[in-house]
C-alpha positions in Angstrom: 140.1 67.3 67.5 141.0 70.1 69.8 144.6 71.1 70.1 146.6 70.5 73.2 146.5 74.3 73.9 142.7 74.4 73.6 142.2 71.3 75.8 144.3 73.1 78.5 142.1 76.3 78.1 139.0 74.2 78.6 140.3 72.3 81.5 141.4 75.5 83.3 138.0 77.2 82.5 136.1 74.2 83.7 138.1 74.0 86.9 137.5 77.7 87.5 133.8 77.4 86.7 133.4 74.6 89.1 135.3 76.5 91.8 133.1 79.6 91.2 130.0 77.6 91.5 131.1 76.2 94.8 132.0 79.7 96.1 128.7 81.1 94.9 126.9 79.0 97.4 129.0 80.2 100.4 127.5 83.5 101.6 124.6 85.8 100.9 125.3 89.2 102.5 122.5 91.4 103.8 119.7 90.8 106.3 117.1 88.0 105.7 113.7 89.6 105.8 111.5 88.9 108.7 107.8 90.2 109.0 107.8 93.4 111.1 105.6 93.5 114.2 102.4 95.5 114.2 100.4 96.3 117.2 97.0 94.7 116.7 94.0 94.8 119.0 92.3 91.6 120.1 88.9 92.7 119.1 87.0 95.7 117.7 85.6 98.3 120.1 82.0 97.4 119.3 82.4 93.6 119.4 79.7 93.2 122.1 77.1 94.8 119.9 74.7 92.2 118.6 74.9 93.7 115.1 78.6 92.9 115.0 79.6 89.4 113.9 83.2 88.7 114.9 83.1 85.0 114.0 82.6 85.4 110.3 85.1 86.6 107.6 82.9 85.8 104.7 83.1 89.2 102.9 84.8 88.3 99.7 81.6 89.2 97.7 80.2 91.5 100.4 78.0 93.5 98.0 75.6 90.4 97.8 74.4 91.2 101.3 72.3 94.0 99.8 70.5 91.5 97.5 70.6 94.2 94.7 71.2 92.7 91.2 71.8 96.1 89.7 74.7 96.7 92.1 76.2 93.3 91.4 76.0 93.9 87.7 77.7 97.4 88.0 80.5 95.9 90.0 81.0 93.1 87.4 81.0 95.7 84.6 83.6 97.9 86.4 85.8 94.8 87.0 85.6 94.0 83.2 86.1 97.5 81.9 87.8 99.9 84.5 91.0 101.3 83.0 92.8 102.0 86.3 92.4 98.4 87.1 93.9 97.4 83.6 96.9 99.7 84.4 97.4 97.8 87.7 97.2 94.5 85.7 99.9 95.6 83.3 102.2 96.5 86.1 101.9 92.8 87.1 103.1 91.9 83.6 106.0 94.3 83.9 107.0 92.9 87.2 107.0 89.3 85.8 109.3 90.4 83.1 111.6 92.2 85.7 111.7 89.1 87.6 112.9 87.1 84.5 115.7 89.8 84.0 116.8 89.3 87.6 116.8 85.5 87.4 118.8 85.6 84.1 121.6 87.6 86.0 122.4 84.3 87.9 123.8 82.8 84.7 126.6 84.1 82.4 125.6 87.8 82.2 127.0 88.3 78.7 126.9 85.9 75.8 127.3 86.6 72.2 128.0 84.9 68.8 129.9 86.8 66.2 131.5 86.3 62.8 132.9 88.3 60.1 135.5 88.8 57.3 138.4 91.1 57.7 140.4 92.5 54.7 143.5 94.6 55.1 146.2 96.0 52.8 149.6 97.1 54.1 151.7 100.1 52.8 155.1 99.2 51.3 156.4 102.6 52.6 155.7 101.8 56.2 157.5 99.3 58.5 158.0 96.5 58.3 157.8 96.5 54.5 159.7 99.7 54.2 162.8 98.0 55.6 162.9 95.5 52.6 164.7 96.0 49.4 162.7 97.7 46.7 162.6 94.7 44.4 161.3 92.6 47.3 158.7 95.2 48.4 157.2 95.3 45.1 156.5 91.6 45.0 155.3 91.1 48.5 151.6 90.2 48.9 150.3 93.1 51.0 146.7 92.0 51.3 145.3 89.8 54.1 141.9 88.3 54.4 140.7 86.5 57.6 137.3 84.7 58.2 136.3 84.5 61.9 133.4 83.0 64.0 133.3 83.1 67.8 131.3 82.6 70.9 132.1 85.0 73.7 130.8 84.9 77.3 131.4 86.6 80.6 130.1 85.4 84.0 130.5 87.1 87.3 130.0 84.5 90.0 127.4 85.3 92.6 129.9 84.8 95.5 128.1 87.3 97.9 124.5 86.6 96.8 124.1 89.9 95.0 122.1 88.2 92.2 120.3 86.0 94.5 119.2 89.0 96.4 118.2 90.6 93.1 115.8 87.7 92.4 114.5 87.9 96.0 113.8 91.7 95.4 112.1 91.2 92.1 110.0 88.4 93.4 108.9 90.4 96.3 108.1 93.3 93.9 106.1 90.9 91.8 104.1 89.9 94.8 103.6 93.6 95.7 102.4 94.4 92.2 99.8 91.5 92.3 98.6 92.7 95.7 98.5 96.3 94.6 96.1 95.1 91.8 94.0 93.5 94.3 94.0 96.7 96.4 92.8 98.6 93.3 90.0 96.1 92.9 89.0 96.4 96.5 88.8 100.2 96.1 87.0 99.9 92.9 84.3 97.7 94.2 83.8 100.0 97.2 83.7 103.1 95.2 81.2 101.6 92.7 79.0 100.5 95.6 79.4 104.0 97.3 78.4 105.9 94.2 75.5 103.5 93.5 74.3 104.2 97.0 74.7 108.0 96.5 72.8 107.8 93.3 69.8 105.9 94.9 69.9 108.3 97.8 69.8 111.3 95.5 66.9 109.7 93.7 64.9 109.2 96.8 65.7 112.8 97.9 64.5 114.0 94.6 61.2 112.0 95.0 60.6 113.4 98.5 61.2 117.0 97.2 58.8 116.6 94.4 56.1 115.1 96.8 56.6 118.1 99.1 56.2 120.3 96.1 52.9 118.8 95.4 51.9 119.2 99.1 52.9 122.9 99.1 51.1 123.6 95.9 47.9 122.3 97.6 48.7 124.6 100.6 49.2 127.5 98.3 45.8 126.9 96.5 44.2 126.8 100.0 45.9 130.1 101.0 44.8 131.8 97.7 41.3 130.6 98.3 41.2 131.8 101.8 42.6 135.2 100.7 40.0 135.5 98.0 37.2 134.9 100.4 38.7 137.5 102.6 39.3 135.0 105.4 43.0 135.8 105.6 45.6 138.4 104.3 47.9 138.3 101.4 50.7 137.4 103.9 49.6 133.8 103.9 49.8 133.6 100.1 53.4 135.1 99.9 54.5 132.8 102.7 53.1 129.8 100.8 54.8 130.9 97.6 58.2 131.4 99.4 58.1 127.9 100.8 57.1 126.4 97.5 59.7 128.2 95.4 62.4 127.4 98.0 61.5 123.6 97.8 61.5 123.8 94.0 64.9 125.2 94.0 66.2 122.0 95.6 65.2 119.9 92.6 67.8 121.3 90.2 70.6 121.2 92.8 69.8 117.6 93.6 69.6 116.7 89.9 73.0 118.3 89.5 74.4 116.1 92.2 72.8 113.0 90.7 74.2 113.9 87.2 77.7 114.2 88.5 77.4 111.0 90.5 76.4 109.2 87.4 79.2 110.7 85.4 81.6 109.5 88.2 80.1 106.0 88.0 80.4 106.0 84.2 84.2 106.8 84.6 84.6 103.8 87.0 82.7 101.6 84.4 85.3 102.6 81.9 82.7 104.5 79.8 82.3 108.1 78.7 79.6 110.1 80.5 76.3 108.7 79.4 72.8 108.1 80.5 72.8 105.1 82.9 69.1 104.8 83.1 69.1 101.3 81.4 71.8 100.0 83.6 70.4 101.5 86.8 66.8 100.3 86.2 63.7 101.8 87.7 64.1 100.9 91.4 65.3 104.3 92.7 65.5 102.8 96.2 68.5 102.8 98.5 69.8 99.3 99.1 68.6 97.6 102.2 71.5 96.8 104.6 71.6 93.6 106.5 70.9 93.6 110.3 74.5 92.6 111.2 78.0 93.1 109.7 80.7 90.4 109.5 84.1 91.8 110.6 86.1 88.9 111.9 88.9 90.0 114.1 91.6 92.7 113.7 94.4 90.3 113.0 92.6 89.3 109.9 93.5 92.5 108.2 97.2 91.5 108.1 96.3 88.4 106.2 93.4 89.6 103.9 93.8 93.3 103.2 95.9 93.6 99.9 97.4 97.0 100.6 98.8 95.8 104.0 100.3 92.8 102.5 101.6 94.8 99.5 103.4 97.1 102.0 104.9 94.0 103.7 106.2 92.8 100.2 107.6 96.3 99.5 109.5 96.0 102.7 110.8 92.6 101.7 112.1 94.0 98.5 113.8 96.8 100.2 115.4 94.4 102.7 116.9 92.5 99.6 118.3 95.7 98.2 120.4 96.1 101.3 122.2 92.9 100.4 122.6 93.9 96.8 124.3 97.1 97.8 126.4 95.4 100.4 127.8 93.0 97.9 129.6 95.9 96.2 131.8 96.2 99.3 133.5 92.9 98.4 135.6 91.8 95.4 133.7 90.3 92.4 135.1 87.3 90.6 134.6 87.2 86.7 135.3 84.5 84.2 135.5 85.8 80.6 136.2 83.7 77.6 135.9 83.2 73.9 135.8 80.2 71.6 136.2 80.7 67.9 137.4 79.8 64.4 139.7 81.7 62.2 141.0 81.1 58.6 142.3 82.8 55.6 139.3 81.4 53.6 135.8 80.4 54.5 136.6 76.8 54.0 139.6 77.0 56.3 137.1 77.6 59.3 136.3 73.9 59.2 139.9 72.6 59.4 141.0 71.1 62.7 143.6 73.8 63.3 141.2 76.7 62.9 140.2 76.8 66.5 141.0 79.7 68.6 140.1 80.8 72.1 141.0 82.2 75.5 139.7 82.1 79.1 140.4 85.0 81.4 139.5 84.7 85.0 139.9 88.0 87.0 138.6 89.8 90.0 137.8 93.5 90.7 137.4 95.3 93.9 136.2 98.8 94.2 138.4 99.9 97.2 138.8 103.6 96.5 135.2 104.6 96.3 135.3 107.5 98.8 132.5 106.0 100.9 130.0 105.9 98.0 129.3 102.1 98.4 128.9 102.4 102.2 126.6 105.4 101.9 124.5 103.5 99.3 124.2 100.6 101.8 123.0 103.2 104.3 120.6 104.6 101.8 119.1 101.2 101.2 119.0 100.6 105.0 117.1 103.9 105.5 114.7 103.0 102.8 114.1 99.6 104.4 113.2 101.3 107.6 110.8 103.6 105.7 109.1 100.6 104.1 108.8 98.9 107.5 107.3 102.0 109.0 105.0 102.4 106.0 103.8 98.8 106.4 103.1 99.4 110.2 101.4 102.6 109.4 99.3 101.0 106.6 98.1 98.2 109.1 97.2 100.8 111.8 95.3 102.9 109.2 93.4 99.8 108.0 92.3 99.1 111.5 91.2 102.6 111.9 89.2 102.6 108.6 87.4 99.5 109.8 86.6 101.0 113.2 85.4 104.2 111.6 83.2 102.5 109.1 81.8 100.1 111.8 81.0 102.9 114.2 79.5 104.8 111.5 77.3 102.0 110.5 76.0 101.4 114.1 75.5 105.1 115.0 73.8 106.1 111.8 71.4 103.2 112.2 70.5 104.5 115.6 70.0 108.0 114.1 67.7 106.5 111.4 65.5 105.0 114.0 65.0 108.5 115.6 64.6 110.4 112.4 62.0 107.9 111.2 59.8 108.7 114.2 60.5 112.4 113.7 59.2 112.2 110.1 56.1 110.3 111.1 55.4 112.9 113.6 56.1 115.8 111.3 53.9 114.4 108.6 51.1 114.1 111.0 51.7 117.6 112.3 51.7 119.0 108.7 48.4 117.2 108.1 46.8 118.6 111.2 48.1 122.1 110.6 46.4 122.2 107.1 43.2 120.8 108.4 43.1 123.5 111.3 44.1 126.2 108.8 41.3 125.2 106.5 38.9 125.4 109.4 40.2 128.7 110.7 41.5 127.2 113.9 45.2 128.0 113.1 47.1 130.6 111.1 49.3 129.9 108.1 52.6 130.2 110.2 51.8 126.9 111.7 51.3 125.3 108.3 54.5 126.9 107.1 56.5 125.6 110.1 55.2 122.1 110.0 55.7 121.7 106.2 59.2 123.2 106.4 60.0 120.7 109.3 58.6 117.8 107.3 60.7 118.6 104.2 63.9 119.0 106.2 63.3 115.8 108.3 62.4 113.8 105.3 65.5 114.8 103.4 67.6 114.3 106.5 66.2 110.8 107.0 66.8 109.8 103.4 70.3 111.2 103.5 71.0 109.3 106.8 69.6 106.1 105.4 72.1 106.4 102.5 74.9 107.1 105.2 74.0 103.8 106.9 74.7 101.9 103.6 77.8 104.1 102.8 79.2 103.3 106.2 78.6 99.6 105.7 80.3 99.8 102.2 83.2 101.6 103.8 83.5 98.9 106.5 83.7 96.1 103.9 86.1 98.1 101.8 88.3 98.7 104.9 88.2 95.0 105.6 89.7 94.3 102.2 86.9 92.3 100.7 86.2 92.0 97.0 89.6 91.2 95.5 88.6 87.6 95.3 86.6 88.6 92.3 89.7 88.0 90.1 90.6 84.6 91.3 91.0 82.3 88.4 91.1 85.2 85.9 93.9 86.9 84.2 95.2 90.4 85.3 94.6 91.9 81.9 91.7 91.6 79.4 91.8 89.2 76.4 91.9 92.1 74.1 95.0 93.6 75.7 96.7 90.2 75.8 95.9 89.7 72.1 97.6 93.2 71.3 100.6 92.5 73.4 101.2 89.1 71.8 100.9 90.5 68.4 103.6 93.2 69.2 105.9 91.1 71.3 106.8 87.5 72.2 105.7 87.3 75.8 106.0 83.4 76.2 103.8 82.3 79.1 104.1 85.5 81.1 100.6 86.7 80.0 99.0 83.5 81.0 97.4 82.9 84.4 99.4 80.7 86.8 97.0 77.8 86.1 97.4 78.2 82.4 101.2 78.3 82.5 101.1 75.2 84.7 99.0 73.4 82.1 101.2 74.5 79.3 104.4 73.2 81.1 
């Protein structure tokens, strides 16, 4: 049975607690976030081009348009093993835990259970024992032993919505971290495809360089033969050697670029620099682009591109921080209390009269803060405006990137058409020049010029064909496609989950939303 005093304490505390709950729902200071406006075009500049499909937005696995199994395998490997992506996934786990902290602040912010035993001995030479007669002092029991057990709690009522704004900010930050993961995945798929295209382009350029070396070796043999028979001077031989050696010098340089591209691809795959011959296969051909590109409409970027949506969520979190700082301008109402047991012996703790306790309602108001709180509100407001502007700038940059990639794809395709005709003409010219030189109808300068032109134009054509694919990859990357690869999967790998669960109790935070729902 509780004593009359304890019942009074609990009645007062319950009344104050109920009043605080009612007050807590009265007001939430600070602005409510509204999605900022962003200028968006109605259509892309080249929407009338028959190669531009504005009606379709099916680019979630855009790399499949190249129908290249090797590329698809590389992207899947990068998704499974890339370390930067794993770091982004771990930031999602961190944000989930931060949201749990913010949510917990809505409830009593401090709770503790304590207990102990206190022993003390008083001096007979100090008051109050020193005031007693000597014979009495010598017989007084100067020792005291007290057993205690208590539950202490303190709760600041969320009168102005500070903690609710904190949950709002943490929730937006969690959404932003998830979208940042998707943005990293979009960048990763695009970079893998771009490097793969670069590798295939360099391989084709190497093949053409080696073919031209063989052609020029034949021309050198012919020049030597003509010189030995006295049909021409040594000048032809030296010119043939100069062209051959110049072409041969391209091979180690192109090989160096190829090796570096493979090293970069290994890094994206989460592997040390290694020979990727097995993974790349024997194709050595630049992926074939489709005849058209699906781009949808510009407004799709605001809904689909992860970094744009992440910037929006960052602005939402910044908006909530204004409310958190504004709440400090007003008084806070706190309820603190303790319920415990005390007794001279351990068994006394369980007697009816052993209960102790107190409840202390109070408020505090930081009124003499010399403008610090108001200036903190201004800081948060300025940060919010920065976040809004960053969101708008990110959206505009996304539209520019799509337009750049799209125009690059269309224009380089036009250039490939002309270069293809130029290569065919140069190949025929080189063939005719060699025949005429053999017959004595043309000097070696003509052979030299035609073979030089053929080498340059073949190399330029190959590089331009690679640019067509690279521009298409850049377009799909700018459109924000590829993040759907992680749908239904966790943000971190099973091995990392296992390591974290061994170290720390994560509850259901390491699960996918679907797994957590099934568990609950």
